[in-house]
One Martini backbone bead per residue (centre of mass of N, CA, C, O) as a GRO file, in nm:
protein
  465
    1MET     BB    1   0.075   0.052   0.031
    2ASP     BB    2   0.135   0.311  -0.136
    3ALA     BB    3   0.110   0.631  -0.243
    4SER     BB    4  -0.031   0.570  -0.519
    5MET     BB    5  -0.260   0.402  -0.400
    6GLY     BB    6  -0.373   0.616  -0.211
    7LEU     BB    7  -0.429   0.831  -0.427
    8GLY     BB    8  -0.620   0.662  -0.603
    9MET     BB    9  -0.840   0.620  -0.383
   10VAL     BB   10  -0.902   0.918  -0.337
   11LEU     BB   11  -0.990   0.981  -0.629
   12ILE     BB   12  -1.226   0.782  -0.627
   13LEU     BB   13  -1.381   0.909  -0.383
   14ILE     BB   14  -1.420   1.175  -0.553
   15GLY     BB   15  -1.516   1.083  -0.846
   16VAL     BB   16  -1.777   0.921  -0.800
   17PRO     BB   17  -1.964   1.142  -0.678
   18LEU     BB   18  -1.927   1.339  -0.917
   19ALA     BB   19  -2.038   1.153  -1.139
   20CYS     BB   20  -2.315   1.108  -1.008
   21PHE     BB   21  -2.399   1.406  -0.991
   22GLY     BB   22  -2.379   1.458  -1.304
   23ALA     BB   23  -2.608   1.234  -1.375
   24LEU     BB   24  -2.815   1.390  -1.229
   25PRO     BB   25  -3.120   1.507  -1.238
   26LYS     BB   26  -3.367   1.721  -1.213
   27VAL     BB   27  -3.622   1.742  -0.978
   28ARG     BB   28  -3.974   1.753  -1.080
   29GLY     BB   29  -4.154   1.649  -0.881
   30GLY     BB   30  -4.382   1.372  -0.911
   31HIS     BB   31  -4.543   1.094  -0.919
   32GLY     BB   32  -4.852   0.975  -1.091
   33ASP     BB   33  -5.036   0.692  -1.047
   34HIS     BB   34  -5.325   0.793  -1.162
   35VAL     BB   35  -5.188   0.805  -1.427
   36GLY     BB   36  -5.165   0.724  -1.730
   37THR     BB   37  -5.005   0.634  -1.992
   38ASN     BB   38  -4.883   0.871  -2.215
   39TYR     BB   39  -4.674   0.663  -2.361
   40GLU     BB   40  -4.731   0.429  -2.639
   41ALA     BB   41  -4.698   0.168  -2.828
   42PRO     BB   42  -4.844   0.024  -3.058
   43ASP     BB   43  -4.918  -0.304  -3.130
   44THR     BB   44  -4.810  -0.265  -3.444
   45THR     BB   45  -4.528  -0.211  -3.368
   46PRO     BB   46  -4.227  -0.248  -3.484
   47LEU     BB   47  -3.907  -0.354  -3.473
   48GLY     BB   48  -3.636  -0.154  -3.468
   49ARG     BB   49  -3.320  -0.024  -3.449
   50TRP     BB   50  -3.361   0.093  -3.161
   51HIS     BB   51  -3.458  -0.160  -3.031
   52ALA     BB   52  -3.210  -0.333  -3.099
   53ALA     BB   53  -2.998  -0.155  -2.960
   54THR     BB   54  -3.120  -0.170  -2.677
   55LEU     BB   55  -3.111  -0.478  -2.645
   56LEU     BB   56  -2.804  -0.513  -2.680
   57VAL     BB   57  -2.709  -0.326  -2.449
   58LEU     BB   58  -2.874  -0.457  -2.215
   59THR     BB   59  -2.756  -0.736  -2.249
   60LEU     BB   60  -2.467  -0.648  -2.196
   61GLY     BB   61  -2.524  -0.538  -1.914
   62LEU     BB   62  -2.608  -0.812  -1.793
   63ILE     BB   63  -2.350  -0.965  -1.850
   64ILE     BB   64  -2.165  -0.780  -1.684
   65ASP     BB   65  -2.330  -0.802  -1.421
   66VAL     BB   66  -2.317  -1.121  -1.386
   67MET     BB   67  -2.007  -1.170  -1.412
   68LYS     BB   68  -1.900  -1.066  -1.142
   69PRO     BB   69  -2.033  -1.270  -0.935
   70ALA     BB   70  -1.952  -1.529  -1.111
   71THR     BB   71  -1.634  -1.493  -1.042
   72LEU     BB   72  -1.594  -1.583  -0.748
   73GLY     BB   73  -1.528  -1.893  -0.783
   74PHE     BB   74  -1.248  -1.828  -0.944
   75VAL     BB   75  -1.090  -1.643  -0.717
   76LEU     BB   76  -1.067  -1.794  -0.444
   77PRO     BB   77  -0.815  -1.981  -0.469
   78GLY     BB   78  -0.603  -1.758  -0.540
   79MET     BB   79  -0.658  -1.576  -0.296
   80ALA     BB   80  -0.594  -1.780  -0.071
   81ALA     BB   81  -0.298  -1.831  -0.160
   82GLU     BB   82  -0.186  -1.536  -0.150
   83TYR     BB   83  -0.296  -1.462   0.154
   84GLY     BB   84  -0.304  -1.711   0.347
   85ILE     BB   85  -0.603  -1.831   0.386
   86ALA     BB   86  -0.878  -1.966   0.492
   87ARG     BB   87  -1.169  -2.096   0.377
   88SER     BB   88  -1.356  -1.960   0.588
   89GLN     BB   89  -1.256  -1.669   0.519
   90VAL     BB   90  -1.327  -1.668   0.214
   91ALA     BB   91  -1.644  -1.696   0.258
   92LEU     BB   92  -1.690  -1.385   0.302
   93LEU     BB   93  -1.705  -1.285   0.009
   94PRO     BB   94  -1.986  -1.396  -0.090
   95LEU     BB   95  -2.142  -1.272   0.143
   96VAL     BB   96  -2.080  -0.974   0.082
   97ALA     BB   97  -2.175  -0.972  -0.215
   98LEU     BB   98  -2.474  -1.065  -0.166
   99THR     BB   99  -2.543  -0.834   0.022
  100GLY     BB  100  -2.495  -0.613  -0.191
  101THR     BB  101  -2.711  -0.708  -0.398
  102THR     BB  102  -2.950  -0.670  -0.209
  103VAL     BB  103  -2.915  -0.368  -0.161
  104GLY     BB  104  -2.909  -0.282  -0.464
  105SER     BB  105  -3.198  -0.360  -0.542
  106PHE     BB  106  -3.332  -0.146  -0.360
  107LEU     BB  107  -3.177   0.114  -0.438
  108TRP     BB  108  -3.217   0.124  -0.757
  109GLY     BB  109  -3.526   0.109  -0.755
  110TRP     BB  110  -3.563   0.376  -0.607
  111LEU     BB  111  -3.401   0.559  -0.803
  112ALA     BB  112  -3.573   0.493  -1.059
  113ASP     BB  113  -3.837   0.644  -0.943
  114ILE     BB  114  -3.690   0.931  -0.919
  115TYR     BB  115  -3.457   0.955  -1.178
  116GLY     BB  116  -3.471   0.703  -1.347
  117ARG     BB  117  -3.361   0.442  -1.540
  118ARG     BB  118  -3.106   0.540  -1.686
  119VAL     BB  119  -2.957   0.667  -1.444
  120SER     BB  120  -2.940   0.409  -1.277
  121ILE     BB  121  -2.759   0.258  -1.477
  122LEU     BB  122  -2.524   0.462  -1.476
  123LEU     BB  123  -2.459   0.453  -1.173
  124SER     BB  124  -2.399   0.151  -1.163
  125THR     BB  125  -2.163   0.163  -1.370
  126ILE     BB  126  -1.976   0.355  -1.221
  127LEU     BB  127  -1.941   0.169  -0.974
  128PHE     BB  128  -1.838  -0.073  -1.134
  129VAL     BB  129  -1.577   0.056  -1.240
  130SER     BB  130  -1.450   0.136  -0.962
  131THR     BB  131  -1.448  -0.173  -0.843
  132ALA     BB  132  -1.204  -0.285  -1.018
  133ILE     BB  133  -0.982  -0.228  -0.791
  134CYS     BB  134  -0.994  -0.510  -0.647
  135GLY     BB  135  -0.749  -0.619  -0.833
  136ALA     BB  136  -0.535  -0.424  -0.634
  137MET     BB  137  -0.556  -0.538  -0.361
  138PRO     BB  138  -0.330  -0.598  -0.079
  139ALA     BB  139  -0.590  -0.693   0.092
  140PHE     BB  140  -0.859  -0.870   0.201
  141VAL     BB  141  -1.031  -0.645   0.337
  142TRP     BB  142  -1.049  -0.471   0.076
  143ASN     BB  143  -1.209  -0.680  -0.086
  144LEU     BB  144  -1.461  -0.669   0.089
  145VAL     BB  145  -1.535  -0.376   0.040
  146MET     BB  146  -1.541  -0.385  -0.277
  147CYS     BB  147  -1.742  -0.624  -0.298
  148PHE     BB  148  -1.981  -0.478  -0.178
  149LEU     BB  149  -1.991  -0.250  -0.391
  150MET     BB  150  -2.018  -0.440  -0.631
  151GLY     BB  151  -2.289  -0.563  -0.541
  152ILE     BB  152  -2.450  -0.302  -0.552
  153SER     BB  153  -2.408  -0.251  -0.857
  154ALA     BB  154  -2.516  -0.538  -0.958
  155GLY     BB  155  -2.811  -0.547  -0.819
  156GLY     BB  156  -2.958  -0.307  -1.006
  157MET     BB  157  -2.975  -0.381  -1.312
  158LEU     BB  158  -3.197  -0.595  -1.350
  159PRO     BB  159  -3.465  -0.447  -1.255
  160VAL     BB  160  -3.430  -0.190  -1.436
  161ILE     BB  161  -3.431  -0.324  -1.714
  162TYR     BB  162  -3.710  -0.447  -1.694
  163THR     BB  163  -3.859  -0.181  -1.651
  164LEU     BB  164  -3.774  -0.039  -1.914
  165LEU     BB  165  -3.874  -0.249  -2.123
  166ALA     BB  166  -4.178  -0.242  -2.037
  167GLU     BB  167  -4.198   0.083  -2.134
  168VAL     BB  168  -4.082   0.058  -2.461
  169MET     BB  169  -4.239  -0.182  -2.551
  170PRO     BB  170  -4.446  -0.338  -2.732
  171PRO     BB  171  -4.696  -0.540  -2.627
  172ARG     BB  172  -4.644  -0.774  -2.838
  173HIS     BB  173  -4.315  -0.789  -2.745
  174ARG     BB  174  -4.265  -0.774  -2.435
  175SER     BB  175  -4.258  -1.064  -2.323
  176TRP     BB  176  -4.022  -1.199  -2.491
  177VAL     BB  177  -3.810  -0.982  -2.440
  178LEU     BB  178  -3.782  -1.001  -2.133
  179VAL     BB  179  -3.705  -1.302  -2.114
  180LEU     BB  180  -3.471  -1.315  -2.321
  181VAL     BB  181  -3.283  -1.098  -2.209
  182GLY     BB  182  -3.258  -1.211  -1.924
  183GLY     BB  183  -3.160  -1.498  -2.000
  184MET     BB  184  -2.914  -1.416  -2.177
  185GLY     BB  185  -2.772  -1.257  -1.955
  186LEU     BB  186  -2.731  -1.489  -1.756
  187VAL     BB  187  -2.590  -1.691  -1.941
  188GLY     BB  188  -2.369  -1.495  -2.050
  189GLY     BB  189  -2.236  -1.432  -1.775
  190TYR     BB  190  -2.139  -1.723  -1.712
  191LEU     BB  191  -1.978  -1.762  -1.973
  192ALA     BB  192  -1.789  -1.517  -1.939
  193ALA     BB  193  -1.664  -1.602  -1.671
  194SER     BB  194  -1.550  -1.879  -1.762
  195GLY     BB  195  -1.390  -1.772  -2.008
  196ALA     BB  196  -1.205  -1.576  -1.855
  197ALA     BB  197  -1.082  -1.789  -1.669
  198TYR     BB  198  -0.961  -1.963  -1.900
  199VAL     BB  199  -0.783  -1.727  -2.034
  200LEU     BB  200  -0.659  -1.540  -1.790
  201GLU     BB  201  -0.574  -1.690  -1.523
  202PRO     BB  202  -0.325  -1.868  -1.618
  203VAL     BB  203  -0.158  -1.596  -1.688
  204TYR     BB  204  -0.265  -1.346  -1.466
  205GLY     BB  205  -0.467  -1.433  -1.270
  206TRP     BB  206  -0.724  -1.337  -1.053
  207ARG     BB  207  -0.712  -1.019  -1.091
  208ALA     BB  208  -0.813  -1.002  -1.389
  209LEU     BB  209  -1.120  -1.062  -1.322
  210TRP     BB  210  -1.158  -0.775  -1.193
  211LEU     BB  211  -1.022  -0.573  -1.404
  212GLN     BB  212  -1.235  -0.622  -1.643
  213GLY     BB  213  -1.454  -0.415  -1.537
  214PHE     BB  214  -1.341  -0.156  -1.661
  215PRO     BB  215  -1.374  -0.187  -1.977
  216SER     BB  216  -1.670  -0.295  -1.973
  217GLY     BB  217  -1.795  -0.044  -1.835
  218LEU     BB  218  -1.701   0.167  -2.046
  219LEU     BB  219  -1.857   0.043  -2.280
  220LEU     BB  220  -2.138   0.096  -2.161
  221LEU     BB  221  -2.107   0.406  -2.143
  222ALA     BB  222  -2.056   0.447  -2.453
  223LEU     BB  223  -2.362   0.310  -2.508
  224ALA     BB  224  -2.579   0.506  -2.362
  225ARG     BB  225  -2.736   0.632  -2.611
  226PHE     BB  226  -2.914   0.348  -2.633
  227ILE     BB  227  -3.045   0.440  -2.361
  228PRO     BB  228  -3.346   0.497  -2.255
  229GLU     BB  229  -3.623   0.665  -2.140
  230THR     BB  230  -3.901   0.703  -1.986
  231PRO     BB  231  -4.159   0.872  -2.122
  232ARG     BB  232  -4.322   0.960  -1.867
  233PHE     BB  233  -4.083   1.077  -1.718
  234LEU     BB  234  -4.021   1.300  -1.923
  235ALA     BB  235  -4.299   1.438  -1.903
  236GLU     BB  236  -4.288   1.498  -1.588
  237ARG     BB  237  -3.997   1.664  -1.635
  238GLY     BB  238  -4.005   1.839  -1.913
  239ARG     BB  239  -3.853   1.661  -2.153
  240VAL     BB  240  -3.938   1.728  -2.465
  241THR     BB  241  -3.710   1.661  -2.662
  242GLU     BB  242  -3.666   1.365  -2.574
  243LEU     BB  243  -3.958   1.276  -2.623
  244ALA     BB  244  -3.968   1.329  -2.931
  245GLN     BB  245  -3.736   1.135  -2.995
  246MET     BB  246  -3.875   0.879  -2.886
  247GLN     BB  247  -4.121   0.879  -3.069
  248GLN     BB  248  -3.959   0.837  -3.331
  249ARG     BB  249  -3.785   0.579  -3.254
  250PHE     BB  250  -4.040   0.400  -3.092
  251GLY     BB  251  -4.341   0.462  -3.180
  252LEU     BB  252  -4.490   0.669  -3.009
  253ALA     BB  253  -4.806   0.736  -2.846
  254PRO     BB  254  -5.037   0.940  -2.731
  255LYS     BB  255  -5.212   0.937  -2.398
  256LEU     BB  256  -5.415   1.176  -2.267
  257ARG     BB  257  -5.616   0.974  -2.129
  258PRO     BB  258  -5.724   0.811  -1.878
  259LEU     BB  259  -5.811   0.504  -1.801
  260GLU     BB  260  -6.054   0.319  -1.715
  261ALA     BB  261  -6.133   0.100  -1.487
  262PRO     BB  262  -6.156  -0.214  -1.488
  263ALA     BB  263  -6.323  -0.475  -1.341
  264ASP     BB  264  -6.034  -0.655  -1.293
  265THR     BB  265  -5.905  -0.470  -1.105
  266PRO     BB  266  -5.702  -0.466  -0.853
  267THR     BB  267  -5.680  -0.432  -0.541
  268SER     BB  268  -5.480  -0.342  -0.289
  269SER     BB  269  -5.492  -0.615  -0.138
  270GLN     BB  270  -5.424  -0.786  -0.389
  271HIS     BB  271  -5.146  -0.656  -0.436
  272HIS     BB  272  -5.024  -0.746  -0.169
  273ARG     BB  273  -5.055  -1.048  -0.227
  274LEU     BB  274  -4.880  -1.053  -0.479
  275THR     BB  275  -4.624  -0.955  -0.343
  276ALA     BB  276  -4.604  -1.195  -0.148
  277ALA     BB  277  -4.583  -1.410  -0.369
  278LEU     BB  278  -4.325  -1.303  -0.512
  279VAL     BB  279  -4.139  -1.304  -0.265
  280MET     BB  280  -4.168  -1.605  -0.196
  281THR     BB  281  -4.063  -1.709  -0.465
  282ALA     BB  282  -3.781  -1.576  -0.446
  283VAL     BB  283  -3.691  -1.712  -0.183
  284CYS     BB  284  -3.719  -2.005  -0.276
  285TRP     BB  285  -3.527  -1.983  -0.514
  286SER     BB  286  -3.273  -1.906  -0.351
  287PHE     BB  287  -3.255  -2.175  -0.190
  288VAL     BB  288  -3.233  -2.364  -0.431
  289ASN     BB  289  -2.994  -2.228  -0.584
  290PHE     BB  290  -2.791  -2.161  -0.324
  291GLY     BB  291  -2.843  -2.445  -0.180
  292LEU     BB  292  -2.927  -2.717  -0.307
  293LEU     BB  293  -2.737  -2.698  -0.565
  294LEU     BB  294  -2.480  -2.651  -0.389
  295TRP     BB  295  -2.504  -2.934  -0.218
  296LEU     BB  296  -2.520  -3.169  -0.421
  297PRO     BB  297  -2.228  -3.261  -0.484
  298SER     BB  298  -2.162  -3.349  -0.188
  299ASP     BB  299  -2.400  -3.548  -0.164
  300LEU     BB  300  -2.310  -3.737  -0.392
  301GLN     BB  301  -2.040  -3.818  -0.256
  302THR     BB  302  -2.179  -3.950  -0.002
  303ARG     BB  303  -2.317  -4.173  -0.204
  304GLY     BB  304  -2.034  -4.256  -0.389
  305TYR     BB  305  -1.955  -4.038  -0.571
  306SER     BB  306  -1.749  -3.893  -0.760
  307ALA     BB  307  -1.649  -3.588  -0.861
  308GLU     BB  308  -1.663  -3.655  -1.165
  309VAL     BB  309  -1.947  -3.781  -1.169
  310ALA     BB  310  -2.100  -3.546  -1.043
  311SER     BB  311  -2.028  -3.343  -1.269
  312GLY     BB  312  -2.154  -3.512  -1.500
  313ILE     BB  313  -2.445  -3.504  -1.398
  314PHE     BB  314  -2.471  -3.195  -1.412
  315ALA     BB  315  -2.409  -3.164  -1.713
  316LYS     BB  316  -2.647  -3.333  -1.818
  317SER     BB  317  -2.869  -3.165  -1.680
  318SER     BB  318  -2.792  -2.890  -1.815
  319LEU     BB  319  -2.851  -2.977  -2.106
  320LEU     BB  320  -3.158  -3.013  -2.056
  321ALA     BB  321  -3.176  -2.692  -1.955
  322PHE     BB  322  -3.082  -2.496  -2.185
  323PRO     BB  323  -3.382  -2.430  -2.331
  324THR     BB  324  -3.545  -2.275  -2.111
  325VAL     BB  325  -3.559  -1.980  -2.205
  326LEU     BB  326  -3.705  -2.026  -2.475
  327LEU     BB  327  -3.955  -2.167  -2.357
  328ALA     BB  328  -4.039  -1.944  -2.164
  329ALA     BB  329  -4.077  -1.726  -2.381
  330LEU     BB  330  -4.291  -1.875  -2.544
  331PHE     BB  331  -4.508  -1.918  -2.320
  332TYR     BB  332  -4.524  -1.622  -2.222
  333ALA     BB  333  -4.610  -1.503  -2.514
  334ARG     BB  334  -4.832  -1.735  -2.619
  335ARG     BB  335  -4.994  -1.808  -2.353
  336SER     BB  336  -4.879  -1.742  -2.030
  337SER     BB  337  -4.750  -1.566  -1.771
  338LYS     BB  338  -4.871  -1.684  -1.514
  339TRP     BB  339  -4.856  -2.002  -1.590
  340THR     BB  340  -4.554  -2.009  -1.635
  341LEU     BB  341  -4.474  -1.948  -1.346
  342VAL     BB  342  -4.629  -2.177  -1.214
  343GLY     BB  343  -4.488  -2.406  -1.377
  344THR     BB  344  -4.192  -2.358  -1.279
  345VAL     BB  345  -4.254  -2.395  -0.980
  346GLY     BB  346  -4.376  -2.681  -1.016
  347LEU     BB  347  -4.113  -2.811  -1.120
  348THR     BB  348  -3.952  -2.762  -0.866
  349PHE     BB  349  -4.140  -2.924  -0.684
  350ALA     BB  350  -4.093  -3.194  -0.830
  351GLY     BB  351  -3.787  -3.201  -0.764
  352LEU     BB  352  -3.826  -3.213  -0.453
  353ILE     BB  353  -3.974  -3.481  -0.453
  354GLY     BB  354  -3.747  -3.643  -0.595
  355ALA     BB  355  -3.532  -3.590  -0.361
  356MET     BB  356  -3.720  -3.794  -0.160
  357LEU     BB  357  -3.635  -4.041  -0.258
  358PRO     BB  358  -3.514  -4.326  -0.229
  359PRO     BB  359  -3.188  -4.421  -0.253
  360SER     BB  360  -3.239  -4.668  -0.442
  361VAL     BB  361  -3.373  -4.487  -0.665
  362LEU     BB  362  -3.171  -4.234  -0.681
  363SER     BB  363  -2.914  -4.407  -0.774
  364TRP     BB  364  -3.035  -4.399  -1.042
  365GLU     BB  365  -2.924  -4.210  -1.291
  366PRO     BB  366  -3.181  -4.127  -1.455
  367VAL     BB  367  -3.330  -4.021  -1.204
  368LEU     BB  368  -3.122  -3.815  -1.105
  369ILE     BB  369  -3.114  -3.645  -1.363
  370SER     BB  370  -3.416  -3.570  -1.364
  371VAL     BB  371  -3.421  -3.421  -1.094
  372ILE     BB  372  -3.202  -3.210  -1.155
  373ALA     BB  373  -3.337  -3.100  -1.411
  374MET     BB  374  -3.594  -2.995  -1.275
  375LEU     BB  375  -3.446  -2.793  -1.094
  376ILE     BB  376  -3.300  -2.633  -1.317
  377VAL     BB  377  -3.540  -2.566  -1.498
  378GLY     BB  378  -3.719  -2.435  -1.280
  379THR     BB  379  -3.519  -2.209  -1.190
  380ASN     BB  380  -3.461  -2.083  -1.465
  381GLY     BB  381  -3.759  -2.023  -1.538
  382THR     BB  382  -3.837  -1.851  -1.295
  383ILE     BB  383  -3.621  -1.617  -1.325
  384ALA     BB  384  -3.706  -1.546  -1.625
  385VAL     BB  385  -4.024  -1.458  -1.531
  386LEU     BB  386  -4.039  -1.297  -1.260
  387MET     BB  387  -3.942  -1.009  -1.339
  388PRO     BB  388  -4.134  -0.944  -1.574
  389TYR     BB  389  -4.396  -0.989  -1.412
  390THR     BB  390  -4.342  -0.767  -1.207
  391ALA     BB  391  -4.310  -0.520  -1.403
  392GLU     BB  392  -4.618  -0.554  -1.517
  393ASN     BB  393  -4.779  -0.513  -1.212
  394TYR     BB  394  -4.680  -0.206  -1.195
  395PRO     BB  395  -4.663   0.110  -1.154
  396LEU     BB  396  -4.448   0.357  -1.228
  397GLY     BB  397  -4.390   0.472  -0.925
  398THR     BB  398  -4.328   0.139  -0.824
  399ARG     BB  399  -4.171  -0.052  -1.019
  400GLY     BB  400  -3.878  -0.037  -0.921
  401ARG     BB  401  -3.925  -0.123  -0.623
  402ALA     BB  402  -4.069  -0.392  -0.675
  403THR     BB  403  -3.845  -0.525  -0.843
  404GLY     BB  404  -3.626  -0.487  -0.625
  405LEU     BB  405  -3.762  -0.656  -0.404
  406VAL     BB  406  -3.761  -0.926  -0.560
  407ALA     BB  407  -3.460  -0.931  -0.625
  408GLY     BB  408  -3.363  -0.923  -0.328
  409SER     BB  409  -3.513  -1.187  -0.244
  410SER     BB  410  -3.335  -1.368  -0.447
  411LYS     BB  411  -3.073  -1.328  -0.236
  412PHE     BB  412  -3.137  -1.429   0.054
  413GLY     BB  413  -3.051  -1.729   0.040
  414GLY     BB  414  -2.751  -1.674  -0.011
  415VAL     BB  415  -2.692  -1.540   0.259
  416ALA     BB  416  -2.795  -1.769   0.444
  417VAL     BB  417  -2.606  -1.992   0.334
  418GLN     BB  418  -2.336  -1.853   0.406
  419VAL     BB  419  -2.387  -1.842   0.709
  420ALA     BB  420  -2.420  -2.150   0.743
  421ALA     BB  421  -2.138  -2.225   0.636
  422LEU     BB  422  -1.977  -2.068   0.858
  423ALA     BB  423  -2.130  -2.253   1.086
  424GLY     BB  424  -2.130  -2.561   0.959
  425PHE     BB  425  -2.397  -2.582   0.779
  426ALA     BB  426  -2.510  -2.896   0.601
  427PRO     BB  427  -2.753  -3.024   0.450
  428THR     BB  428  -2.934  -3.245   0.314
  429LEU     BB  429  -3.121  -3.317   0.049
  430VAL     BB  430  -3.377  -3.402   0.203
  431GLY     BB  431  -3.389  -3.170   0.408
  432ALA     BB  432  -3.408  -2.935   0.204
  433ALA     BB  433  -3.657  -3.034   0.048
  434LEU     BB  434  -3.853  -3.044   0.290
  435ALA     BB  435  -3.829  -2.735   0.367
  436LEU     BB  436  -3.916  -2.626   0.057
  437MET     BB  437  -4.189  -2.752  -0.036
  438VAL     BB  438  -4.415  -2.584   0.094
  439PRO     BB  439  -4.342  -2.288   0.008
  440THR     BB  440  -4.346  -2.352  -0.296
  441ALA     BB  441  -4.644  -2.436  -0.315
  442VAL     BB  442  -4.762  -2.173  -0.198
  443SER     BB  443  -4.651  -1.977  -0.414
  444ALA     BB  444  -4.800  -2.104  -0.653
  445GLY     BB  445  -5.087  -2.065  -0.535
  446MET     BB  446  -5.076  -1.752  -0.507
  447ILE     BB  447  -5.035  -1.687  -0.805
  448ALA     BB  448  -5.290  -1.835  -0.908
  449TRP     BB  449  -5.486  -1.651  -0.731
  450PHE     BB  450  -5.350  -1.336  -0.750
  451GLY     BB  451  -5.288  -1.337  -1.028
  452ARG     BB  452  -5.232  -1.197  -1.362
  453GLU     BB  453  -5.275  -1.124  -1.684
  454THR     BB  454  -5.012  -0.979  -1.923
  455ARG     BB  455  -5.032  -1.075  -2.202
  456GLY     BB  456  -5.039  -0.817  -2.439
  457ARG     BB  457  -5.087  -0.588  -2.238
  458SER     BB  458  -5.137  -0.286  -2.150
  459LEU     BB  459  -5.010  -0.075  -1.913
  460ARG     BB  460  -5.262   0.098  -1.882
  461VAL     BB  461  -5.442  -0.135  -1.794
  462LEU     BB  462  -5.266  -0.258  -1.561
  463GLU     BB  463  -5.244   0.041  -1.395
  464ALA     BB  464  -5.524   0.094  -1.361
  465GLU     BB  465  -5.761   0.253  -1.099
   0.00000   0.00000   0.00000
C-alpha cells in the first residue's frame, strides 16, 4: 500500500461521487400513479433499429452485470493461496458480495423511481467501473470492502433493465423480449465469467478477473446513448425534446386521457397479496438455487459418487436444461405469463419431491439426472419469468421499487446459505428438499390465486386504478 495506491483510492473516493452527481437530473415534482401511461407504442408497432440497439446494449449490460458476481467462484482459490488465508475466511467474500447485491436491488429500484431508469443504470455502471480496483487490493479486508460495493452496483442492473424494457417495448413484443433478454443476460454472464477464467486466469492470475470490469464497464458507458429513458418519466419532468426524440425512434403515440379502470382491476389488498406471493417465490427460488443446488455435488459424493462422476451428472442435467430460457419465453409470450410462472415453480416443486425419493431409487442414474434436471429447469425458468412478470404488474411510480424488492428477495437465500456455511451447517439433500417443499407449493398457489394475466396487455390497462 504505497503512496500511489493511496492517492489513487483518494481520487476514486472523490471522482465517483462527482460522476454520480453529474449524472443526476434535476427532479421536478413527483410521480402521479393515478395517471395512465402518457406514451406507449401501438400494438402494431414493429421492432426497429432503435429497439434492436437498445436490446443489444441492455443485454450486454446484463452480461457484464452477471459476470462480476459469477466470477467469485473462480477467484477464491487464487485469492486464498496468495493471501494465505483459510477457506472459512475466504467464504466471507461471497457472503459480503451477495449482501451487497441484496442492498443494491432495493437501492437502485428506489433511485429508478425517483431519477429515472436510464440514470439508475448509468449510476450503477459508474460504481461498477470504480470497483474494478478490487483487482489491485493489497489485503483481503480491502477486497471485502470493494466486493460489497461491487455487489451493490451489480444488484441494481437487473430489476431496472426489466422495468425499462417493460415501458418502451410494444405490448405485442414486450413479453418475449423481457424473458429472452433477461435469460440471455444471465446465461451470457455465466459463460463470460467461465470463459474469462479459462483465458485470463492461467496467464495473469485471479486479479485479472476483477480488473476486466474496468474496460467492460467503460464500454457500457460509451454505449449509453442507446439506452432510452421511460417516456412518461420524461413527460413528467418536462424534458420535451428528449420525449419527441423517443416518440420518433420508438414509435410512441400519446395517450392523453387516463383509461377508466376495468372491472377486473385488482384492489389494493389484492396487490399486496400478489406482492407477498412474488416475494415468497423469489425467496424460495433463492434457497433452491443458492442452497439445494449448491449442496448437491457434496451430497452426491457422500452417496458414493466420485467428484468427476458428480460433475458429469450435473453437466448432463444442465444440457437438458439449456433450452429453458427459449421455452420460457415462448410460453410466456404465446400462452400465458401467469401460468408460465406457476408452471416453472411447479416444476421446481416436482424436483423437490423427486429429491425425497428413497436412496435405492435415487441412486439409479437416469432418475437422478431427471430430478436434478427438473430442479435446474424449474429454477432457470422461474427466474427468467419472475422479474418480467413483476415489472408488468406495478404502476410507473412504484415499478422500480417493486421489481427491486423481488430481485433483492431472490438474493436472500444466498446470504442465508453463506451464513449457514460459515457456521458449519450443511443439510442433506432430503432435509433441504423437505424444508423447501411446502413454501414452494404455497408460493405457486398464491400466484395462481392472486396473479393476473399480463401477456400482450397494455401497461395502461394493467396499471389503471
